[in-house]
VMD Tcl script that builds the backbone (N, CA, C; Angstrom):
set m [mol new atoms 531]
animate dup $m
set s [atomselect $m all]
$s set {name element resname resid chain x y z} {
  {N N LEU 1 A 9.638 3.963 -40.433}
  {CA C LEU 1 A 9.708 3.005 -39.395}
  {C C LEU 1 A 9.561 3.638 -38.092}
  {N N HIS 2 A 8.980 2.837 -37.127}
  {CA C HIS 2 A 8.672 3.427 -35.803}
  {C C HIS 2 A 9.554 2.486 -34.731}
  {N N ALA 3 A 9.850 3.218 -33.768}
  {CA C ALA 3 A 10.802 2.713 -32.734}
  {C C ALA 3 A 10.070 1.593 -32.012}
  {N N ASP 4 A 8.763 1.719 -31.787}
  {CA C ASP 4 A 7.994 0.890 -30.921}
  {C C ASP 4 A 7.647 -0.307 -31.536}
  {N N PRO 5 A 7.893 -1.616 -30.964}
  {CA C PRO 5 A 7.544 -2.645 -31.847}
  {C C PRO 5 A 5.992 -2.832 -31.869}
  {N N CYS 6 A 5.589 -3.447 -32.983}
  {CA C CYS 6 A 4.071 -3.636 -33.108}
  {C C CYS 6 A 4.026 -5.327 -33.236}
  {N N ILE 7 A 2.612 -5.586 -32.866}
  {CA C ILE 7 A 2.362 -7.029 -32.723}
  {C C ILE 7 A 1.422 -7.230 -34.148}
  {N N ASP 8 A 0.513 -6.318 -34.421}
  {CA C ASP 8 A -0.127 -6.693 -35.793}
  {C C ASP 8 A -0.358 -5.195 -36.370}
  {N N ASP 9 A -1.155 -5.209 -37.456}
  {CA C ASP 9 A -1.405 -3.725 -38.208}
  {C C ASP 9 A -2.001 -2.796 -37.415}
  {N N PHE 10 A -2.887 -3.205 -36.301}
  {CA C PHE 10 A -3.647 -2.186 -35.587}
  {C C PHE 10 A -2.628 -1.335 -34.822}
  {N N ASP 11 A -1.432 -1.868 -34.454}
  {CA C ASP 11 A -0.511 -1.065 -33.457}
  {C C ASP 11 A 0.212 0.051 -34.315}
  {N N CYS 12 A 0.072 0.006 -35.764}
  {CA C CYS 12 A 0.540 0.969 -36.616}
  {C C CYS 12 A -0.415 2.328 -36.625}
  {N N GLU 13 A 0.440 3.403 -36.351}
  {CA C GLU 13 A -0.397 4.520 -36.134}
  {C C GLU 13 A -0.719 5.347 -37.402}
  {N N ILE 14 A -0.042 5.105 -38.510}
  {CA C ILE 14 A -0.149 5.878 -39.811}
  {C C ILE 14 A -0.751 5.086 -40.682}
  {N N GLU 15 A -1.952 5.606 -41.579}
  {CA C GLU 15 A -2.732 4.797 -42.403}
  {C C GLU 15 A -1.656 4.235 -43.387}
  {N N ASN 16 A -2.010 3.054 -43.916}
  {CA C ASN 16 A -1.423 2.414 -45.048}
  {C C ASN 16 A -0.085 1.922 -44.499}
  {N N GLU 17 A 0.086 1.597 -43.340}
  {CA C GLU 17 A 1.294 0.969 -42.638}
  {C C GLU 17 A 0.906 -0.261 -42.200}
  {N N TYR 18 A 2.006 -1.293 -42.231}
  {CA C TYR 18 A 1.616 -2.585 -41.973}
  {C C TYR 18 A 2.754 -3.086 -40.889}
  {N N CYS 19 A 2.535 -3.936 -40.071}
  {CA C CYS 19 A 3.428 -4.641 -39.199}
  {C C CYS 19 A 4.139 -5.713 -39.682}
  {N N TYR 20 A 5.462 -5.656 -39.967}
  {CA C TYR 20 A 6.233 -6.630 -40.432}
  {C C TYR 20 A 7.499 -6.641 -39.449}
  {N N SER 21 A 7.630 -7.840 -38.971}
  {CA C SER 21 A 8.816 -8.326 -38.087}
  {C C SER 21 A 8.847 -7.347 -36.914}
  {N N GLY 22 A 7.812 -7.004 -36.369}
  {CA C GLY 22 A 7.855 -5.894 -35.101}
  {C C GLY 22 A 7.870 -4.652 -35.587}
  {N N GLU 23 A 7.927 -4.074 -36.795}
  {CA C GLU 23 A 8.026 -2.737 -37.082}
  {C C GLU 23 A 7.020 -2.410 -38.065}
  {N N CYS 24 A 6.497 -1.108 -37.838}
  {CA C CYS 24 A 5.398 -0.637 -38.593}
  {C C CYS 24 A 6.169 0.082 -39.994}
  {N N CYS 25 A 5.510 -0.372 -41.147}
  {CA C CYS 25 A 6.265 0.181 -42.526}
  {C C CYS 25 A 5.314 0.236 -43.470}
  {N N GLU 26 A 5.546 1.056 -44.393}
  {CA C GLU 26 A 4.788 1.107 -45.710}
  {C C GLU 26 A 5.076 -0.129 -46.493}
  {N N SER 27 A 4.327 -0.794 -47.312}
  {CA C SER 27 A 4.729 -1.718 -48.139}
  {C C SER 27 A 5.724 -1.479 -49.059}
  {N N THR 28 A 6.097 -0.229 -49.390}
  {CA C THR 28 A 7.150 0.045 -50.196}
  {C C THR 28 A 8.498 -0.064 -49.403}
  {N N ASP 29 A 8.373 0.042 -48.101}
  {CA C ASP 29 A 9.678 -0.026 -47.470}
  {C C ASP 29 A 10.032 -1.436 -47.147}
  {N N VAL 30 A 9.188 -2.537 -47.784}
  {CA C VAL 30 A 9.550 -3.764 -47.548}
  {C C VAL 30 A 10.631 -4.261 -48.440}
  {N N ASP 31 A 11.650 -5.093 -47.835}
  {CA C ASP 31 A 12.707 -5.497 -48.729}
  {C C ASP 31 A 12.536 -6.854 -49.365}
  {N N GLU 32 A 13.515 -7.391 -50.043}
  {CA C GLU 32 A 13.175 -8.701 -50.865}
  {C C GLU 32 A 12.768 -9.882 -49.924}
  {N N CYS 33 A 13.024 -9.749 -48.679}
  {CA C CYS 33 A 12.616 -10.686 -47.642}
  {C C CYS 33 A 11.350 -10.676 -47.118}
  {N N GLY 34 A 10.700 -9.536 -47.484}
  {CA C GLY 34 A 9.166 -9.252 -47.109}
  {C C GLY 34 A 9.126 -8.570 -45.765}
  {N N VAL 35 A 10.417 -8.033 -45.275}
  {CA C VAL 35 A 10.194 -7.283 -44.049}
  {C C VAL 35 A 10.546 -5.838 -44.164}
  {N N CYS 36 A 10.440 -4.955 -43.260}
  {CA C CYS 36 A 10.892 -3.545 -43.390}
  {C C CYS 36 A 12.437 -3.557 -43.590}
  {N N SER 37 A 12.741 -2.704 -44.211}
  {CA C SER 37 A 14.158 -2.441 -44.674}
  {C C SER 37 A 14.932 -2.282 -43.281}
  {N N GLY 38 A 15.956 -2.831 -42.922}
  {CA C GLY 38 A 16.698 -2.861 -41.886}
  {C C GLY 38 A 16.334 -3.767 -40.743}
  {N N GLY 39 A 15.164 -4.571 -41.118}
  {CA C GLY 39 A 14.745 -5.492 -39.857}
  {C C GLY 39 A 15.696 -6.436 -39.668}
  {N N GLY 40 A 15.701 -7.156 -38.317}
  {CA C GLY 40 A 16.625 -7.992 -37.917}
  {C C GLY 40 A 16.480 -9.540 -38.782}
  {N N ILE 41 A 15.422 -9.810 -39.261}
  {CA C ILE 41 A 15.491 -11.034 -39.715}
  {C C ILE 41 A 15.995 -11.064 -41.304}
  {N N ALA 42 A 15.747 -9.911 -41.977}
  {CA C ALA 42 A 16.162 -9.453 -43.329}
  {C C ALA 42 A 17.451 -10.044 -43.741}
  {N N GLU 43 A 18.499 -10.029 -42.736}
  {CA C GLU 43 A 19.796 -10.375 -43.075}
  {C C GLU 43 A 19.924 -11.897 -43.283}
  {N N VAL 44 A 19.124 -12.661 -42.695}
  {CA C VAL 44 A 19.238 -14.110 -42.637}
  {C C VAL 44 A 18.081 -14.643 -43.365}
  {N N CYS 45 A 17.076 -14.173 -43.759}
  {CA C CYS 45 A 15.843 -14.847 -44.312}
  {C C CYS 45 A 16.115 -15.645 -45.431}
  {N N GLY 46 A 17.016 -15.589 -46.383}
  {CA C GLY 46 A 17.288 -16.422 -47.516}
  {C C GLY 46 A 18.051 -17.579 -46.887}
  {N N GLU 47 A 19.033 -17.423 -45.997}
  {CA C GLU 47 A 19.732 -18.512 -45.381}
  {C C GLU 47 A 18.786 -19.501 -44.793}
  {N N GLU 48 A 17.973 -18.822 -43.998}
  {CA C GLU 48 A 17.016 -19.720 -43.086}
  {C C GLU 48 A 16.214 -20.799 -43.954}
  {N N PHE 49 A 15.682 -20.468 -45.086}
  {CA C PHE 49 A 15.065 -21.341 -45.864}
  {C C PHE 49 A 15.864 -22.098 -46.995}
  {N N ASP 50 A 17.147 -21.864 -47.008}
  {CA C ASP 50 A 18.071 -22.570 -47.768}
  {C C ASP 50 A 18.372 -23.874 -47.388}
  {N N SER 51 A 17.459 -24.832 -47.523}
  {CA C SER 51 A 17.787 -26.193 -47.072}
  {C C SER 51 A 18.239 -27.138 -48.093}
  {N N GLY 52 A 18.570 -26.537 -49.341}
  {CA C GLY 52 A 19.062 -27.264 -50.438}
  {C C GLY 52 A 17.894 -27.965 -51.346}
  {N N GLY 53 A 16.765 -27.699 -50.818}
  {CA C GLY 53 A 15.640 -28.318 -51.457}
  {C C GLY 53 A 14.701 -27.252 -52.141}
  {N N THR 54 A 13.609 -27.612 -52.732}
  {CA C THR 54 A 12.680 -26.904 -53.223}
  {C C THR 54 A 11.234 -27.056 -52.785}
  {N N PHE 55 A 10.386 -26.098 -52.977}
  {CA C PHE 55 A 9.065 -26.177 -52.490}
  {C C PHE 55 A 8.129 -26.440 -53.887}
  {N N ILE 56 A 7.156 -27.205 -53.853}
  {CA C ILE 56 A 6.233 -27.493 -54.886}
  {C C ILE 56 A 5.095 -26.554 -54.516}
  {N N GLY 57 A 4.745 -25.723 -55.685}
  {CA C GLY 57 A 3.763 -24.792 -55.482}
  {C C GLY 57 A 2.454 -25.550 -56.584}
  {N N ASP 58 A 1.366 -25.853 -56.042}
  {CA C ASP 58 A 0.191 -26.231 -56.817}
  {C C ASP 58 A -0.800 -24.855 -56.704}
  {N N TYR 59 A -1.120 -24.402 -57.870}
  {CA C TYR 59 A -1.815 -23.353 -58.120}
  {C C TYR 59 A -3.149 -23.667 -58.605}
  {N N TYR 60 A -4.329 -23.198 -57.913}
  {CA C TYR 60 A -5.722 -23.663 -58.096}
  {C C TYR 60 A -6.356 -22.407 -58.431}
  {N N VAL 61 A -7.518 -22.370 -59.341}
  {CA C VAL 61 A -8.270 -21.169 -59.663}
  {C C VAL 61 A -9.680 -21.681 -59.258}
  {N N GLY 62 A -10.429 -20.420 -58.998}
  {CA C GLY 62 A -12.073 -20.737 -58.913}
  {C C GLY 62 A -12.433 -21.323 -57.414}
  {N N THR 63 A -13.570 -21.546 -57.465}
  {CA C THR 63 A -14.067 -22.239 -56.348}
  {C C THR 63 A -14.828 -23.559 -56.639}
  {N N PRO 64 A -14.987 -24.546 -55.918}
  {CA C PRO 64 A -14.458 -24.488 -54.448}
  {C C PRO 64 A -12.957 -24.604 -54.315}
  {N N GLU 65 A -12.434 -24.344 -53.099}
  {CA C GLU 65 A -10.997 -24.242 -52.844}
  {C C GLU 65 A -10.409 -25.537 -53.150}
  {N N PHE 66 A -9.188 -25.334 -53.762}
  {CA C PHE 66 A -8.105 -26.390 -54.106}
  {C C PHE 66 A -8.958 -27.566 -55.053}
  {N N SER 67 A -9.722 -27.217 -56.027}
  {CA C SER 67 A -10.416 -28.079 -56.912}
  {C C SER 67 A -10.083 -28.008 -58.309}
  {N N ASN 68 A -9.422 -26.933 -58.777}
  {CA C ASN 68 A -9.228 -26.792 -60.184}
  {C C ASN 68 A -7.780 -26.454 -60.298}
  {N N LEU 69 A -6.735 -27.355 -60.422}
  {CA C LEU 69 A -5.510 -27.295 -60.431}
  {C C LEU 69 A -5.056 -26.661 -61.898}
  {N N ALA 70 A -4.310 -25.532 -61.776}
  {CA C ALA 70 A -4.112 -24.870 -62.996}
  {C C ALA 70 A -2.328 -24.928 -63.330}
  {N N LEU 71 A -1.696 -25.218 -62.272}
  {CA C LEU 71 A -0.290 -25.189 -62.463}
  {C C LEU 71 A 0.389 -25.761 -61.411}
  {N N THR 72 A 1.624 -26.403 -61.536}
  {CA C THR 72 A 2.348 -26.777 -60.598}
  {C C THR 72 A 3.723 -26.335 -60.860}
  {N N SER 73 A 4.380 -25.704 -59.983}
  {CA C SER 73 A 5.872 -25.095 -60.084}
  {C C SER 73 A 6.608 -25.336 -58.857}
  {N N GLU 74 A 7.861 -25.385 -59.073}
  {CA C GLU 74 A 8.943 -25.374 -58.164}
  {C C GLU 74 A 9.592 -23.912 -57.619}
  {N N THR 75 A 9.887 -23.782 -56.567}
  {CA C THR 75 A 10.290 -22.586 -55.976}
  {C C THR 75 A 11.310 -22.838 -54.795}
  {N N GLU 76 A 12.366 -21.914 -54.597}
  {CA C GLU 76 A 13.279 -22.264 -53.568}
  {C C GLU 76 A 12.757 -21.668 -52.219}
  {N N TYR 77 A 11.844 -20.556 -52.336}
  {CA C TYR 77 A 11.413 -19.818 -51.127}
  {C C TYR 77 A 9.986 -19.655 -51.471}
  {N N ILE 78 A 9.217 -19.487 -50.314}
  {CA C ILE 78 A 7.947 -19.311 -50.517}
  {C C ILE 78 A 7.640 -17.820 -50.106}
  {N N SER 79 A 7.510 -17.115 -51.483}
  {CA C SER 79 A 7.537 -15.582 -51.355}
  {C C SER 79 A 6.924 -15.101 -52.579}
  {N N PHE 80 A 5.839 -14.556 -52.429}
  {CA C PHE 80 A 4.956 -13.811 -53.550}
  {C C PHE 80 A 5.254 -12.393 -53.153}
  {N N ASP 81 A 5.506 -11.431 -54.345}
  {CA C ASP 81 A 5.785 -9.986 -54.044}
  {C C ASP 81 A 4.482 -9.297 -54.183}
  {N N GLY 82 A 3.323 -9.871 -54.564}
  {CA C GLY 82 A 2.154 -9.106 -54.822}
  {C C GLY 82 A 2.130 -8.605 -56.233}
  {N N ASN 83 A 3.024 -8.831 -56.955}
  {CA C ASN 83 A 2.950 -8.276 -58.469}
  {C C ASN 83 A 2.317 -9.258 -59.357}
  {N N CYS 84 A 1.338 -9.146 -59.894}
  {CA C CYS 84 A 0.760 -10.037 -60.755}
  {C C CYS 84 A 1.649 -10.559 -61.908}
  {N N SER 85 A 2.364 -9.676 -62.456}
  {CA C SER 85 A 3.337 -10.235 -63.496}
  {C C SER 85 A 4.361 -11.155 -63.024}
  {N N SER 86 A 4.619 -11.182 -61.808}
  {CA C SER 86 A 5.492 -12.039 -61.186}
  {C C SER 86 A 4.967 -13.663 -60.906}
  {N N PHE 87 A 3.585 -13.705 -61.120}
  {CA C PHE 87 A 3.092 -14.916 -60.607}
  {C C PHE 87 A 3.177 -15.776 -61.775}
  {N N PRO 88 A 3.154 -17.121 -61.590}
  {CA C PRO 88 A 3.167 -18.001 -62.652}
  {C C PRO 88 A 1.833 -17.736 -63.590}
  {N N GLU 89 A 1.902 -18.124 -64.647}
  {CA C GLU 89 A 0.823 -17.722 -65.828}
  {C C GLU 89 A -0.346 -18.779 -65.407}
  {N N ILE 90 A -1.133 -18.228 -64.355}
  {CA C ILE 90 A -2.404 -18.990 -63.948}
  {C C ILE 90 A -3.667 -18.337 -64.649}
  {N N GLY 91 A -3.504 -17.225 -65.225}
  {CA C GLY 91 A -4.713 -16.584 -65.984}
  {C C GLY 91 A -5.524 -15.783 -65.082}
  {N N THR 92 A -5.118 -15.624 -63.850}
  {CA C THR 92 A -6.002 -14.760 -62.779}
  {C C THR 92 A -5.098 -14.140 -61.862}
  {N N CYS 93 A -5.549 -13.019 -61.451}
  {CA C CYS 93 A -4.645 -12.427 -60.157}
  {C C CYS 93 A -5.789 -12.571 -58.874}
  {N N ASP 94 A -7.028 -12.889 -59.171}
  {CA C ASP 94 A -7.843 -12.992 -57.969}
  {C C ASP 94 A -8.502 -14.458 -58.212}
  {N N ASN 95 A -8.981 -14.749 -56.845}
  {CA C ASN 95 A -9.797 -16.030 -56.759}
  {C C ASN 95 A -8.997 -17.280 -57.100}
  {N N PHE 96 A -7.717 -17.333 -56.439}
  {CA C PHE 96 A -7.078 -18.479 -56.624}
  {C C PHE 96 A -6.325 -18.970 -55.206}
  {N N GLN 97 A -5.889 -20.109 -55.119}
  {CA C GLN 97 A -5.316 -20.723 -54.003}
  {C C GLN 97 A -3.873 -21.330 -54.363}
  {N N VAL 98 A -3.030 -21.223 -53.471}
  {CA C VAL 98 A -1.788 -22.012 -53.540}
  {C C VAL 98 A -1.647 -22.854 -52.439}
  {N N ARG 99 A -0.965 -24.168 -52.785}
  {CA C ARG 99 A -0.703 -25.088 -51.732}
  {C C ARG 99 A 0.825 -25.325 -51.995}
  {N N TRP 100 A 1.827 -25.014 -51.168}
  {CA C TRP 100 A 3.349 -25.284 -51.155}
  {C C TRP 100 A 3.471 -26.356 -50.352}
  {N N SER 101 A 4.343 -27.232 -50.725}
  {CA C SER 101 A 4.791 -28.347 -50.049}
  {C C SER 101 A 6.402 -28.605 -50.138}
  {N N GLY 102 A 6.944 -29.142 -49.029}
  {CA C GLY 102 A 8.347 -29.296 -49.283}
  {C C GLY 102 A 8.857 -29.802 -47.942}
  {N N THR 103 A 10.155 -29.780 -47.915}
  {CA C THR 103 A 10.721 -30.253 -46.564}
  {C C THR 103 A 11.851 -29.128 -46.080}
  {N N ILE 104 A 11.661 -28.897 -44.772}
  {CA C ILE 104 A 12.672 -27.978 -44.178}
  {C C ILE 104 A 13.629 -28.969 -43.224}
  {N N PHE 105 A 14.723 -28.314 -42.991}
  {CA C PHE 105 A 15.738 -28.974 -42.102}
  {C C PHE 105 A 16.088 -28.297 -40.986}
  {N N ALA 106 A 15.896 -28.670 -39.891}
  {CA C ALA 106 A 16.056 -28.165 -38.466}
  {C C ALA 106 A 17.515 -28.719 -38.140}
  {N N ASP 107 A 18.363 -27.615 -37.958}
  {CA C ASP 107 A 19.842 -27.858 -37.440}
  {C C ASP 107 A 19.862 -28.548 -36.223}
  {N N VAL 108 A 19.147 -27.875 -35.298}
  {CA C VAL 108 A 19.049 -28.338 -33.921}
  {C C VAL 108 A 17.691 -28.530 -33.377}
  {N N ALA 109 A 17.490 -29.267 -32.294}
  {CA C ALA 109 A 16.348 -29.338 -31.674}
  {C C ALA 109 A 15.951 -28.198 -30.914}
  {N N GLY 110 A 14.646 -27.766 -30.859}
  {CA C GLY 110 A 14.055 -26.754 -30.084}
  {C C GLY 110 A 13.050 -26.137 -30.660}
  {N N GLU 111 A 12.637 -24.943 -30.052}
  {CA C GLU 111 A 11.397 -24.206 -30.428}
  {C C GLU 111 A 11.696 -23.417 -31.681}
  {N N TYR 112 A 11.089 -23.551 -32.889}
  {CA C TYR 112 A 11.144 -22.751 -34.116}
  {C C TYR 112 A 10.012 -21.934 -34.254}
  {N N ASN 113 A 10.319 -20.636 -34.610}
  {CA C ASN 113 A 9.361 -19.710 -34.805}
  {C C ASN 113 A 8.979 -19.395 -36.272}
  {N N PHE 114 A 7.686 -19.274 -36.458}
  {CA C PHE 114 A 7.241 -19.143 -38.019}
  {C C PHE 114 A 6.404 -17.842 -38.223}
  {N N ARG 115 A 6.602 -17.210 -39.197}
  {CA C ARG 115 A 5.871 -15.874 -39.500}
  {C C ARG 115 A 5.467 -15.980 -40.893}
  {N N SER 116 A 4.224 -15.770 -41.072}
  {CA C SER 116 A 3.836 -15.553 -42.541}
  {C C SER 116 A 3.270 -14.234 -42.789}
  {N N VAL 117 A 3.394 -13.636 -43.818}
  {CA C VAL 117 A 2.945 -12.224 -44.145}
  {C C VAL 117 A 2.130 -12.550 -45.406}
  {N N THR 118 A 0.784 -12.420 -45.163}
  {CA C THR 118 A -0.114 -12.780 -46.444}
  {C C THR 118 A -1.179 -11.625 -46.546}
  {N N ASP 119 A -1.644 -11.452 -47.755}
  {CA C ASP 119 A -2.766 -10.574 -48.139}
  {C C ASP 119 A -4.000 -11.573 -48.506}
  {N N TYR 120 A -4.610 -11.959 -47.572}
  {CA C TYR 120 A -5.705 -13.177 -47.329}
  {C C TYR 120 A -5.380 -14.082 -46.682}
  {N N GLY 121 A -5.770 -15.307 -46.725}
  {CA C GLY 121 A -5.702 -16.313 -45.779}
  {C C GLY 121 A -4.422 -17.201 -45.948}
  {N N VAL 122 A -4.245 -17.835 -44.957}
  {CA C VAL 122 A -2.913 -18.631 -44.713}
  {C C VAL 122 A -3.195 -19.791 -43.741}
  {N N ARG 123 A -2.584 -20.914 -43.936}
  {CA C ARG 123 A -2.672 -22.036 -42.972}
  {C C ARG 123 A -1.231 -22.634 -43.246}
  {N N LEU 124 A -0.590 -23.004 -42.054}
  {CA C LEU 124 A 0.735 -23.682 -42.201}
  {C C LEU 124 A 0.781 -24.944 -41.256}
  {N N TYR 125 A 1.330 -25.847 -41.704}
  {CA C TYR 125 A 1.454 -27.052 -41.208}
  {C C TYR 125 A 2.868 -27.533 -41.151}
  {N N ILE 126 A 3.457 -28.011 -40.050}
  {CA C ILE 126 A 4.795 -28.679 -40.047}
  {C C ILE 126 A 4.496 -30.032 -39.454}
  {N N ASP 127 A 4.752 -31.104 -40.109}
  {CA C ASP 127 A 4.673 -32.432 -39.714}
  {C C ASP 127 A 3.325 -32.649 -39.714}
  {N N GLY 128 A 2.344 -32.109 -40.301}
  {CA C GLY 128 A 0.832 -32.146 -40.150}
  {C C GLY 128 A 0.194 -31.499 -38.996}
  {N N GLU 129 A 1.163 -30.737 -38.238}
  {CA C GLU 129 A 0.584 -29.992 -37.169}
  {C C GLU 129 A 0.360 -28.671 -37.413}
  {N N VAL 130 A -0.812 -27.952 -37.224}
  {CA C VAL 130 A -1.270 -26.679 -37.429}
  {C C VAL 130 A -0.333 -25.795 -36.676}
  {N N VAL 131 A 0.509 -24.741 -37.286}
  {CA C VAL 131 A 1.288 -23.746 -36.756}
  {C C VAL 131 A 0.667 -22.409 -36.826}
  {N N ILE 132 A 0.083 -22.150 -38.024}
  {CA C ILE 132 A -0.579 -20.906 -38.189}
  {C C ILE 132 A -1.806 -21.085 -39.151}
  {N N ASP 133 A -2.857 -20.631 -38.462}
  {CA C ASP 133 A -4.381 -20.701 -38.971}
  {C C ASP 133 A -5.096 -19.714 -38.961}
  {N N HIS 134 A -5.047 -18.829 -40.027}
  {CA C HIS 134 A -5.943 -17.589 -40.307}
  {C C HIS 134 A -6.479 -17.627 -41.740}
  {N N TRP 135 A -7.460 -18.393 -41.899}
  {CA C TRP 135 A -8.169 -18.702 -43.196}
  {C C TRP 135 A -9.319 -17.677 -43.168}
  {N N GLN 136 A -8.921 -16.325 -43.463}
  {CA C GLN 136 A -9.957 -15.398 -43.651}
  {C C GLN 136 A -9.401 -14.072 -44.348}
  {N N PRO 137 A -10.291 -13.357 -45.013}
  {CA C PRO 137 A -9.737 -12.083 -45.617}
  {C C PRO 137 A -9.088 -11.283 -44.636}
  {N N GLN 138 A -7.945 -10.725 -45.307}
  {CA C GLN 138 A -7.235 -9.616 -44.467}
  {C C GLN 138 A -6.115 -8.921 -45.515}
  {N N GLY 139 A -5.918 -7.707 -45.188}
  {CA C GLY 139 A -4.748 -6.999 -45.838}
  {C C GLY 139 A -3.475 -7.605 -45.481}
  {N N PRO 140 A -2.312 -7.190 -45.946}
  {CA C PRO 140 A -0.954 -7.797 -45.714}
  {C C PRO 140 A -0.896 -7.747 -44.211}
  {N N THR 141 A -0.750 -8.797 -43.702}
  {CA C THR 141 A -0.532 -9.013 -42.183}
  {C C THR 141 A 0.182 -10.211 -41.810}
  {N N SER 142 A 1.082 -9.865 -40.689}
  {CA C SER 142 A 1.960 -10.922 -40.138}
  {C C SER 142 A 1.176 -11.837 -39.174}
  {N N ARG 143 A 1.429 -13.040 -39.255}
  {CA C ARG 143 A 0.777 -14.042 -38.536}
  {C C ARG 143 A 1.927 -14.976 -37.798}
  {N N TYR 144 A 1.922 -15.357 -36.676}
  {CA C TYR 144 A 2.925 -15.945 -36.071}
  {C C TYR 144 A 2.617 -17.409 -35.462}
  {N N GLY 145 A 3.572 -18.204 -35.366}
  {CA C GLY 145 A 3.216 -19.457 -34.785}
  {C C GLY 145 A 4.618 -20.098 -34.362}
  {N N HIS 146 A 4.652 -21.116 -33.545}
  {CA C HIS 146 A 5.932 -21.912 -33.141}
  {C C HIS 146 A 5.625 -23.319 -32.967}
  {N N ILE 147 A 6.644 -24.165 -32.948}
  {CA C ILE 147 A 6.450 -25.457 -32.824}
  {C C ILE 147 A 8.038 -26.087 -32.488}
  {N N ASP 148 A 7.978 -27.090 -31.426}
  {CA C ASP 148 A 9.172 -27.623 -31.060}
  {C C ASP 148 A 9.398 -28.662 -32.247}
  {N N LEU 149 A 10.749 -28.736 -32.540}
  {CA C LEU 149 A 11.216 -29.625 -33.693}
  {C C LEU 149 A 12.343 -30.319 -33.154}
  {N N LEU 150 A 12.512 -31.569 -33.563}
  {CA C LEU 150 A 13.675 -32.373 -33.445}
  {C C LEU 150 A 14.630 -31.994 -34.530}
  {N N ALA 151 A 15.854 -32.194 -34.215}
  {CA C ALA 151 A 16.715 -32.048 -35.509}
  {C C ALA 151 A 16.412 -32.978 -36.623}
  {N N GLY 152 A 16.678 -32.368 -37.799}
  {CA C GLY 152 A 16.536 -33.323 -39.058}
  {C C GLY 152 A 15.520 -32.687 -39.982}
  {N N ASN 153 A 14.935 -33.463 -40.953}
  {CA C ASN 153 A 13.961 -33.150 -41.774}
  {C C ASN 153 A 12.473 -32.997 -41.352}
  {N N HIS 154 A 11.760 -32.135 -41.966}
  {CA C HIS 154 A 10.421 -31.966 -41.356}
  {C C HIS 154 A 9.400 -31.465 -42.508}
  {N N ASP 155 A 8.274 -32.229 -42.652}
  {CA C ASP 155 A 7.395 -31.724 -43.948}
  {C C ASP 155 A 6.835 -30.431 -43.376}
  {N N LEU 156 A 6.578 -29.602 -44.584}
  {CA C LEU 156 A 6.152 -28.248 -44.431}
  {C C LEU 156 A 4.990 -28.095 -45.443}
  {N N LEU 157 A 3.813 -27.919 -45.196}
  {CA C LEU 157 A 2.716 -27.468 -46.125}
  {C C LEU 157 A 2.085 -26.210 -45.678}
  {N N MET 158 A 2.119 -25.217 -46.872}
  {CA C MET 158 A 1.506 -23.880 -46.562}
  {C C MET 158 A 0.378 -23.663 -47.625}
  {N N GLU 159 A -0.818 -23.221 -47.151}
  {CA C GLU 159 A -1.874 -22.851 -48.160}
  {C C GLU 159 A -2.231 -21.478 -47.997}
  {N N TYR 160 A -2.612 -20.975 -49.210}
  {CA C TYR 160 A -2.779 -19.579 -49.233}
  {C C TYR 160 A -3.989 -19.443 -50.064}
  {N N PHE 161 A -4.883 -18.285 -49.812}
  {CA C PHE 161 A -5.970 -18.037 -50.791}
  {C C PHE 161 A -6.016 -16.480 -51.113}
  {N N GLU 162 A -6.284 -16.214 -52.198}
  {CA C GLU 162 A -6.510 -14.705 -52.577}
  {C C GLU 162 A -7.889 -14.685 -53.268}
  {N N SER 163 A -8.712 -13.627 -52.816}
  {CA C SER 163 A -9.788 -13.610 -53.717}
  {C C SER 163 A -10.402 -12.212 -54.266}
  {N N GLY 164 A -9.450 -11.147 -53.961}
  {CA C GLY 164 A -9.637 -9.953 -54.514}
  {C C GLY 164 A -8.595 -8.858 -53.940}
  {N N GLY 165 A -8.209 -7.881 -54.750}
  {CA C GLY 165 A -7.364 -6.839 -54.202}
  {C C GLY 165 A -5.774 -7.294 -54.497}
  {N N GLY 166 A -5.129 -6.978 -53.420}
  {CA C GLY 166 A -3.583 -7.311 -53.444}
  {C C GLY 166 A -3.385 -8.726 -53.302}
  {N N GLN 167 A -2.128 -9.178 -53.691}
  {CA C GLN 167 A -1.662 -10.557 -53.468}
  {C C GLN 167 A -0.475 -10.418 -52.996}
  {N N GLU 168 A -0.257 -11.318 -51.816}
  {CA C GLU 168 A 1.095 -11.374 -51.350}
  {C C GLU 168 A 1.193 -12.507 -50.214}
  {N N ALA 169 A 2.322 -13.149 -50.197}
  {CA C ALA 169 A 2.460 -14.338 -49.409}
  {C C ALA 169 A 3.966 -14.533 -49.237}
  {N N HIS 170 A 4.457 -14.616 -47.906}
  {CA C HIS 170 A 5.892 -14.792 -47.604}
  {C C HIS 170 A 5.746 -15.588 -46.431}
  {N N LEU 171 A 6.773 -16.381 -46.280}
  {CA C LEU 171 A 7.070 -17.359 -45.032}
  {C C LEU 171 A 8.398 -17.340 -44.656}
  {N N PHE 172 A 8.573 -17.088 -43.186}
  {CA C PHE 172 A 9.920 -16.944 -42.668}
  {C C PHE 172 A 9.861 -17.952 -41.374}
  {N N TRP 173 A 11.152 -18.283 -40.937}
  {CA C TRP 173 A 11.238 -18.903 -39.972}
  {C C TRP 173 A 12.514 -18.656 -39.079}
  {N N THR 174 A 12.784 -18.818 -37.864}
  {CA C THR 174 A 13.867 -18.436 -37.100}
  {C C THR 174 A 14.267 -19.901 -36.400}
  {N N PRO 175 A 15.333 -20.165 -35.945}
  {CA C PRO 175 A 15.634 -21.223 -35.141}
  {C C PRO 175 A 15.654 -21.029 -33.671}
  {N N PRO 176 A 15.866 -21.928 -32.796}
  {CA C PRO 176 A 16.068 -21.566 -31.437}
  {C C PRO 176 A 17.222 -20.763 -30.990}
  {N N ASN 177 A 17.084 -19.763 -30.034}
  {CA C ASN 177 A 18.228 -19.080 -29.583}
  {C C ASN 177 A 19.199 -19.902 -28.921}
}
mol reanalyze $m
mol bondsrecalc $m
mol representation Tube
mol addrep $m
């Protein structure tokens, strides 16, 4: 881990290190929350998305995008660990897309910050508004967005695509300070 905060992977000085939650670390240093061990968000990541509900994940294979539904499953958190054996049985580790949908609960009104960590493309919508949009190939990279929310329930939709190599997708959020 480096003491200097990073903004993206280019800020990390050592090859094969990635920027997670403002810290450079190797992917093996990432904890179950998808951030560097000891990172500030790690202690609360599970609590933050525990709205008492679930997310529905629709898994699609092949091209064109989101055209061949292979599986629908429920999950409490949006978190892929990049290990194909942990993926639902969709029959492939490459050339697939996932669309997660669900509801999040904002305890208080204010600006909420969102962070995705994906290996390939990601789009995040809250109440239909684009919060993160990076729909292009990339290694494991953090992307950030924010939105003002009123207290209460809000619709969340996250889309992810993978076309080769590693597979990873995580989503985090933090409430207003």
